[in-house]
N, C-alpha and C positions, 0 to 999 in steps of 0.2 A: 391808786397807789398812795400810801401815806408816807410822810417823810419828805425831806427836801434834797435828797441825793439824786444825781443824774443816773438815768437808766443806762445799762450797758448790755452787751451781747457776747456770746461765745459760740464757737463752732468746733466740734470734734468729729473725726471720721475714723472708720476702721473697715477693713475688707475681711469678709468671712468666707470660708470654703463651704458654703451652703447656698441653696437656691433662695431667691427672693421670697417665695411663698413661705418657706420654713422660717426665715429670719423675721418676716412680718408677723407670722403667727406667734413667735416668741414674745413680741411686744403686745399682742392683742388677745391672748388667752390666759386666763388665770392659772391654769395648770402649768404652763411654761414660765410665765412671768415670776411666779413665786419661787422658782428654782434658781433664778440667776440675778434678779434685779437688785440694784444697790451696790454701794462700794464694798470692798473686801471687808470681812468680819461683820457683815450685816446679813440678817436673815429677813425673810418676808413671811411672817406667820399668817397674814391674811391680805387678800386683795379682792376687789370687786371691779368688774368691767361691764359697762353697758355700751357695747361697741356700735354706736350709731351717732350721727352728727347731732350734737346736743346732749348725748348720753354722758353720764358721769362715770368717773373711775375713782377709786381710793386704794392707796397702797400703804400698808402699815409696815414700816421697817423697824427692826429691833436690833440694838447694838449688843455686843457680847456682854455688856453690863446690865442688860435688861431695859435700857431706855428705849422708849418708842417714839418714832417720828412718823407722822401721818402726812402723806402727800395726796392731794386730790385736785380734781379739775374736771373739765368737760372737753369732749372731742369736738373739734371745729372742722376737720377735714379727714376723710377716710377714703383712700384710693388704693385698695389692695392690688398687688403687693408693691406699690410704688411710693406712696406718701401717707404720712400720718401726722396730724397737727392737733395739739391739745393744749389747754391752759394748764398752768402749774402754779397753784396757789401757795404763796409763802405766808405763813402765819406765825410770826414771832419765833421762828426756829432758832436754835442756838448755833446755827451755822454762822461762821464768821462773816460779818457784813450784813446779816439778816436779822440780828437781834432787834426787837422792837419795831420791826417793819412788817406791814401787811401789803402784799402786792400780788396781782394776778399777772403772771408772766406767761410767755408762749413758747412751747417747744415744737419745732418742726423737724420731722425726720424723713429723709429721702432714701429710698432703697433702689440702688442702681445695679442691674445685672451686669456682670463683667465676666471675662473668660476665667477668672480665678474664683468666681462665686458671686458675692453680693457686696457692694460698697454701701455702707451706711454713713450718711452725713447727718449729724444732729446739730441743729442750731437752737440756742436758747436765748430769747430776746426779752428785754425789759427787766433785767436783774437790777436791783436797787443801788448797787455800788461796785466799785472795783474789787474790794475784798470778797463780796458775795459772788462775783463773777469768777474769781480765782478759786474759791471753795467749791462752787458748782462745777467748774472745769475739772477739778480733781475727782469729784463725785461721779460725773458722767464718764470720765476716762476710765475710772475703776469699773463702773457698771458695764461699759463696752468690753472690757477685758473679761469680766465675769460672763458676759454673753458669749464670748469666744469659747470659753471653757465649756459652757452649757452646750453649745452647738457641736463641739467636738466629741461629745459623749454619745 
């Protein structure tokens, strides 16, 4: 990580009225991921997933103004349908608190079967600053809401 700011973490969770296999697949298949991933008003025109430990992923998000944001990393842990861990590379994104910073952060997602469906708990560790943590909290919260809409279709 470059820069001199302290790392920070966030956790968000949501429960979905869908089984864990379906929710896990929404995170791990290109067909599903491109339909829901990202904050509101964002589309995903392209994604690649090499779903194996050490395999790479890349997600191209595009704003309503045509600006592209590329997120990439590697899978560290894959335990269907219970857990998914991957790196999340920040590369001078214009996300508040991430300007001028390059950092490899880690996202861990736990999928827990519940009587209501599946509880997803997402933890994002190693963010470079409090503003970056706040911005990513908003982004992940929006993404999980978009996933809820996708799973209800």
